[in-house]
N, CA, C and O of each residue as an XYZ file, in Angstrom:
448
protein
N      -0.366      1.441    -21.513
C       0.813      1.116    -22.286
C       1.239      2.285    -23.169
O       2.435      2.547    -23.295
N       0.292      2.993    -23.782
C       0.644      4.129    -24.636
C       1.291      5.242    -23.830
O       2.206      5.902    -24.321
N       0.827      5.467    -22.586
C       1.434      6.494    -21.733
C       2.894      6.142    -21.446
O       3.765      7.011    -21.479
N       3.150      4.894    -21.171
C       4.512      4.448    -20.892
C       5.424      4.709    -22.085
O       6.550      5.174    -21.911
N       4.960      4.419    -23.270
C       5.760      4.668    -24.471
C       6.050      6.148    -24.646
O       7.170      6.531    -24.985
N       5.046      6.975    -24.417
C       5.241      8.416    -24.571
C       6.259      8.928    -23.555
O       7.101      9.760    -23.893
N       6.194      8.449    -22.335
C       7.132      8.896    -21.305
C       8.544      8.385    -21.554
O       9.511      8.995    -21.097
N       8.672      7.315    -22.247
C       9.982      6.769    -22.586
C      10.549      7.454    -23.820
O      11.739      7.769    -23.856
N       9.731      7.687    -24.820
C      10.193      8.219    -26.103
C      10.634      9.672    -25.998
O      11.672     10.032    -26.553
N       9.875     10.520    -25.300
C      10.236     11.941    -25.225
C      11.605     12.163    -24.577
O      12.417     12.902    -25.134
N      11.891     11.556    -23.429
C      13.251     11.735    -22.876
C      14.332     11.141    -23.777
O      15.433     11.685    -23.863
N      14.031     10.043    -24.440
C      14.992      9.420    -25.344
C      15.333     10.361    -26.500
O      16.498     10.497    -26.874
N      14.311     11.007    -27.063
C      14.541     11.954    -28.161
C      15.369     13.134    -27.669
O      16.300     13.568    -28.347
N      15.034     13.653    -26.489
C      15.797     14.783    -25.937
C      17.255     14.410    -25.703
O      18.166     15.170    -26.030
N      17.457     13.234    -25.135
C      18.825     12.769    -24.899
C      19.576     12.584    -26.205
O      20.750     12.943    -26.299
N      18.922     12.037    -27.203
C      19.553     11.825    -28.507
C      19.950     13.146    -29.146
O      21.044     13.269    -29.696
N      19.062     14.137    -29.074
C      19.386     15.451    -29.636
C      20.578     16.076    -28.921
O      21.442     16.684    -29.552
N      20.617     15.923    -27.606
C      21.735     16.455    -26.846
C      23.045     15.770    -27.230
O      24.061     16.431    -27.444
N      23.012     14.454    -27.314
C      24.230     13.701    -27.623
C      24.737     13.968    -29.031
O      25.946     13.950    -29.264
N      23.837     14.213    -29.967
C      24.250     14.415    -31.342
C      24.429     15.885    -31.709
O      24.689     16.195    -32.872
N      24.295     16.798    -30.743
C      24.451     18.214    -31.053
C      25.861     18.526    -31.537
O      26.033     19.379    -32.408
N      26.878     17.851    -30.991
C      28.240     18.076    -31.472
C      28.403     17.518    -32.877
O      29.195     18.042    -33.660
N      27.663     16.460    -33.208
C      27.691     15.914    -34.559
C      27.122     16.930    -35.550
O      27.666     17.112    -36.639
N      26.028     17.590    -35.169
C      25.439     18.623    -36.021
C      26.424     19.765    -36.192
O      26.569     20.303    -37.289
N      27.104     20.140    -35.110
C      28.099     21.197    -35.171
C      29.195     20.839    -36.170
O      29.621     21.683    -36.958
N      29.648     19.597    -36.139
C      30.691     19.161    -37.062
C      30.206     19.252    -38.499
O      30.972     19.633    -39.384
N      28.961     18.913    -38.743
C      28.418     19.031    -40.090
C      28.391     20.483    -40.536
O      28.641     20.771    -41.706
N      28.092     21.401    -39.629
C      28.090     22.813    -39.987
C      29.491     23.277    -40.370
O      29.656     24.042    -41.320
N      30.494     22.820    -39.637
C      31.872     23.169    -39.964
C      32.242     22.600    -41.327
O      32.841     23.288    -42.154
N      31.888     21.355    -41.553
C      32.193     20.726    -42.834
C      31.500     21.456    -43.977
O      32.090     21.660    -45.038
N      30.259     21.846    -43.762
C      29.522     22.585    -44.796
C      30.189     23.933    -45.070
O      30.293     24.357    -46.221
N      30.634     24.595    -44.021
C      31.310     25.884    -44.198
C      32.601     25.713    -44.991
O      32.945     26.562    -45.813
N      33.312     24.618    -44.744
C      34.535     24.342    -45.511
C      34.197     24.042    -46.962
O      34.852     24.550    -47.872
N      33.181     23.221    -47.183
C      32.805     22.847    -48.544
C      32.297     24.038    -49.352
O      32.460     24.086    -50.572
N      31.682     24.992    -48.666
C      31.180     26.191    -49.346
C      32.264     27.245    -49.546
O      32.017     28.294    -50.141
N      33.460     26.962    -49.049
C      34.561     27.905    -49.221
C      34.496     29.104    -48.299
O      35.110     30.134    -48.577
N      33.761     28.986    -47.206
C      33.629     30.098    -46.267
C      34.774     30.151    -45.274
O      35.191     31.232    -44.857
N      35.286     28.982    -44.891
C      36.384     28.895    -43.924
C      37.441     27.945    -44.456
O      37.174     27.103    -45.313
N      38.645     28.098    -43.929
C      39.726     27.217    -44.330
C      40.718     27.021    -43.207
O      40.727     27.756    -42.219
N      41.548     26.016    -43.381
C      42.593     25.696    -42.413
C      43.838     26.516    -42.711
O      44.175     26.759    -43.870
N      44.513     26.937    -41.655
C      45.736     27.727    -41.809
C      46.917     27.013    -41.164
O      46.744     26.083    -40.376
N      48.109     27.461    -41.508
C      49.340     26.890    -40.942
C      49.459     27.172    -39.455
O      50.260     26.540    -38.766
N      48.671     28.117    -38.950
C      48.712     28.452    -37.526
C      47.952     27.455    -36.662
O      48.019     27.514    -35.435
N      47.220     26.530    -37.308
C      46.450     25.548    -36.556
C      45.026     25.983    -36.266
O      44.288     25.295    -35.560
N      44.647     27.116    -36.806
C      43.309     27.654    -36.559
C      42.579     27.913    -37.869
O      43.190     28.015    -38.933
N      41.263     28.018    -37.767
C      40.429     28.358    -38.916
C      40.439     29.861    -39.131
O      40.622     30.637    -38.192
N      40.242     30.259    -40.373
C      40.038     31.666    -40.714
C      38.980     31.731    -41.798
O      38.695     30.741    -42.472
N      38.394     32.926    -41.956
C      37.454     33.122    -43.051
C      38.243     33.261    -44.345
O      39.300     33.890    -44.379
N      37.722     32.675    -45.391
C      38.369     32.767    -46.696
C      38.021     34.102    -47.336
O      38.860     34.712    -47.998
N      36.809     34.549    -47.146
C      36.372     35.849    -47.643
C      35.455     36.449    -46.585
O      35.409     35.950    -45.461
N      34.748     37.478    -46.911
C      33.836     38.106    -45.965
C      32.828     37.088    -45.453
O      32.214     36.357    -46.230
N      32.667     37.052    -44.133
C      31.778     36.066    -43.522
C      30.694     36.756    -42.700
O      30.870     37.875    -42.220
N      29.581     36.067    -42.552
C      28.504     36.593    -41.721
C      28.756     36.247    -40.251
O      29.728     35.567    -39.923
N      27.881     36.714    -39.386
C      28.045     36.514    -37.950
C      28.026     35.031    -37.579
O      28.756     34.611    -36.682
N      27.205     34.242    -38.255
C      27.119     32.819    -37.949
C      28.443     32.111    -38.229
O      28.884     31.282    -37.432
N      29.072     32.430    -39.344
C      30.365     31.834    -39.692
C      31.431     32.297    -38.712
O      32.259     31.500    -38.271
N      31.415     33.575    -38.370
C      32.394     34.090    -37.406
C      32.249     33.424    -36.041
O      33.245     33.139    -35.376
N      31.013     33.178    -35.626
C      30.768     32.492    -34.359
C      31.284     31.069    -34.420
O      31.901     30.586    -33.470
N      31.036     30.400    -35.526
C      31.519     29.033    -35.719
C      33.043     28.987    -35.619
O      33.599     28.144    -34.915
N      33.707     29.887    -36.319
C      35.176     29.942    -36.309
C      35.688     30.207    -34.896
O      36.619     29.546    -34.436
N      35.094     31.151    -34.224
C      35.523     31.494    -32.870
C      35.376     30.312    -31.921
O      36.271     30.030    -31.124
N      34.246     29.625    -32.010
C      34.011     28.471    -31.135
C      35.014     27.351    -31.404
O      35.591     26.794    -30.471
N      35.219     27.025    -32.665
C      36.160     25.962    -33.024
C      37.572     26.347    -32.595
O      38.286     25.532    -32.009
N      37.975     27.570    -32.880
C      39.332     28.000    -32.528
C      39.553     28.026    -31.020
O      40.640     27.685    -30.552
N      38.535     28.428    -30.249
C      38.667     28.410    -28.788
C      38.849     26.991    -28.277
O      39.678     26.749    -27.400
N      38.086     26.056    -28.815
C      38.221     24.653    -28.406
C      39.590     24.104    -28.796
O      40.218     23.373    -28.031
N      40.040     24.460    -29.981
C      41.355     24.004    -30.423
C      42.444     24.539    -29.512
O      43.347     23.803    -29.112
N      42.359     25.827    -29.182
C      43.401     26.425    -28.347
C      43.463     25.746    -26.986
O      44.553     25.502    -26.468
N      42.320     25.441    -26.403
C      42.296     24.733    -25.124
C      42.989     23.377    -25.243
O      43.771     22.987    -24.376
N      42.689     22.670    -26.326
C      43.302     21.364    -26.549
C      44.808     21.508    -26.778
O      45.590     20.732    -26.229
N      45.220     22.486    -27.578
C      46.637     22.710    -27.847
C      47.395     23.031    -26.559
O      48.514     22.559    -26.360
N      46.778     23.842    -25.677
C      47.425     24.194    -24.420
C      47.640     22.961    -23.539
O      48.687     22.816    -22.908
N      46.648     22.081    -23.500
C      46.788     20.842    -22.715
C      47.920     19.978    -23.269
O      48.721     19.427    -22.513
N      47.976     19.869    -24.578
C      49.021     19.063    -25.225
C      50.392     19.660    -24.932
O      51.337     18.934    -24.623
N      50.501     20.985    -25.030
C      51.781     21.652    -24.778
C      52.241     21.424    -23.335
O      53.405     21.099    -23.101
N      51.340     21.592    -22.376
C      51.700     21.380    -20.963
C      52.110     19.932    -20.713
O      53.101     19.667    -20.033
N      51.351     19.012    -21.259
C      51.605     17.586    -21.029
C      52.955     17.161    -21.599
O      53.616     16.279    -21.050
N      53.364     17.792    -22.705
C      54.610     17.392    -23.369
C      55.776     18.331    -23.108
O      56.874     18.110    -23.619
N      55.555     19.365    -22.327
C      56.625     20.287    -21.993
C      57.150     21.072    -23.184
O      58.349     21.334    -23.282
N      56.255     21.445    -24.086
C      56.635     22.236    -25.262
C      55.779     23.501    -25.300
O      54.814     23.636    -24.548
N      56.146     24.412    -26.177
C      55.401     25.662    -26.242
C      54.106     25.495    -27.032
O      53.965     24.603    -27.870
N      53.177     26.380    -26.734
C      51.905     26.409    -27.463
C      52.149     26.627    -28.951
O      51.476     26.027    -29.789
N      53.104     27.480    -29.278
C      53.423     27.792    -30.667
C      53.815     26.540    -31.456
O      53.405     26.372    -32.604
N      54.598     25.675    -30.843
C      55.018     24.438    -31.507
C      53.800     23.560    -31.792
O      53.664     23.024    -32.892
N      52.919     23.413    -30.807
C      51.724     22.587    -30.983
C      50.830     23.173    -32.067
O      50.307     22.438    -32.905
N      50.651     24.488    -32.057
C      49.800     25.141    -33.057
C      50.302     24.868    -34.475
O      49.520     24.535    -35.365
N      51.595     25.010    -34.672
C      52.139     24.810    -36.017
C      52.107     23.346    -36.458
O      51.866     23.056    -37.629
N      52.346     22.435    -35.531
C      52.216     21.010    -35.874
C      50.768     20.669    -36.228
O      50.505     19.931    -37.177
N      49.843     21.214    -35.456
C      48.422     20.972    -35.728
C      48.018     21.595    -37.057
O      47.217     21.020    -37.794
N      48.568     22.773    -37.369
C      48.263     23.416    -38.644
C      48.714     22.578    -39.823
O      47.980     22.424    -40.799
N      49.916     22.036    -39.738
C      50.422     21.165    -40.805
C      49.523     19.948    -40.986
O      49.202     19.553    -42.106
N      49.125     19.361    -39.856
C      48.276     18.175    -39.921
C      46.895     18.516    -40.492
O      46.363     17.771    -41.315
N      46.315     19.638    -40.058
C      44.994     20.044    -40.539
C      45.012     20.303    -42.043
O      44.076     19.938    -42.753
N      46.084     20.935    -42.522
C      46.206     21.200    -43.961
C      46.354     19.889    -44.718
O      45.741     19.699    -45.769
N      47.160     18.994    -44.188
C      47.365     17.694    -44.834
C      46.066     16.891    -44.881
O      45.799     16.203    -45.867
N      45.261     16.974    -43.826
C      44.025     16.195    -43.731
C      42.836     16.855    -44.436
O      41.785     16.231    -44.583
N      42.989     18.098    -44.869
C      41.884     18.795    -45.539
C      41.480     18.069    -46.807
O      42.316     17.521    -47.524
N      40.197     18.075    -47.064
C      39.683     17.410    -48.254
C      39.986     18.222    -49.506
O      40.131     19.443    -49.455
N      40.076     17.535    -50.602
C      40.280     18.184    -51.890
C      39.125     19.149    -52.139
O      37.962     18.816    -51.912
N      39.458     20.338    -52.604
C      38.441     21.351    -52.876
C      38.242     22.332    -51.738
O      37.661     23.398    -51.937
N      38.719     21.987    -50.537
C      38.634     22.911    -49.406
C      39.780     23.913    -49.490
O      40.809     23.649    -50.112
N      39.587     25.060    -48.860
C      40.619     26.083    -48.858
C      41.626     25.834    -47.741
O      41.272     25.457    -46.624
N      42.889     26.059    -48.081
C      43.978     25.969    -47.112
C      44.866     27.206    -47.287
O      44.913     27.816    -48.355
N      45.555     27.548    -46.223
C      46.447     28.715    -46.239
C      47.783     28.315    -45.617
O      48.070     28.649    -44.467
N      48.603     27.588    -46.400
C      49.865     27.099    -45.843
C      50.935     28.168    -45.702
O      51.809     28.052    -44.843
N      50.886     29.197    -46.520
C      51.966     30.196    -46.491
C      51.459     31.598    -46.815
O      52.014     32.274    -47.681
N      50.422     32.032    -46.133
C      49.968     33.412    -46.302
C      48.938     33.663    -47.368
O      48.334     34.736    -47.370
N      48.699     32.746    -48.273
C      47.719     32.947    -49.339
C      46.772     31.752    -49.406
O      47.182     30.601    -49.260
N      45.499     32.057    -49.629
C      44.505     30.997    -49.758
C      44.650     30.289    -51.089
O      44.929     30.912    -52.113
N      44.454     28.970    -51.063
C      44.374     28.201    -52.295
C      43.488     26.993    -52.035
O      43.333     26.539    -50.901
N      42.914     26.491    -53.114
C      42.132     25.254    -52.990
C      43.069     24.073    -52.991
O      44.043     24.026    -53.742
N      42.758     23.127    -52.141
C      43.583     21.933    -52.081
C      43.219     21.018    -53.233
O      43.800     19.942    -53.374
């Protein structure tokens, strides 16, 4: 019986870690925003608020690449330009940003 439990639990833990890896990623993004390392821009993409390390730059690049893929799908599906989708998404991201996070609605960083 103990062998059966061990064989069941180990794959379950591995599967759980895999499924929640995107959740951990989201927490890292949220932490970076709360620490003032990254912020939302009117362009619909993240940028560094100040000098960032390689880990923050990688995070920004990954998030922005995923966003761009999503924006392109939305633009194709609706017959509009990528630029229009990016700017609409930027407005929404700035509006949805939590108080205390950095936003860049018009060229300059400010705390929301």
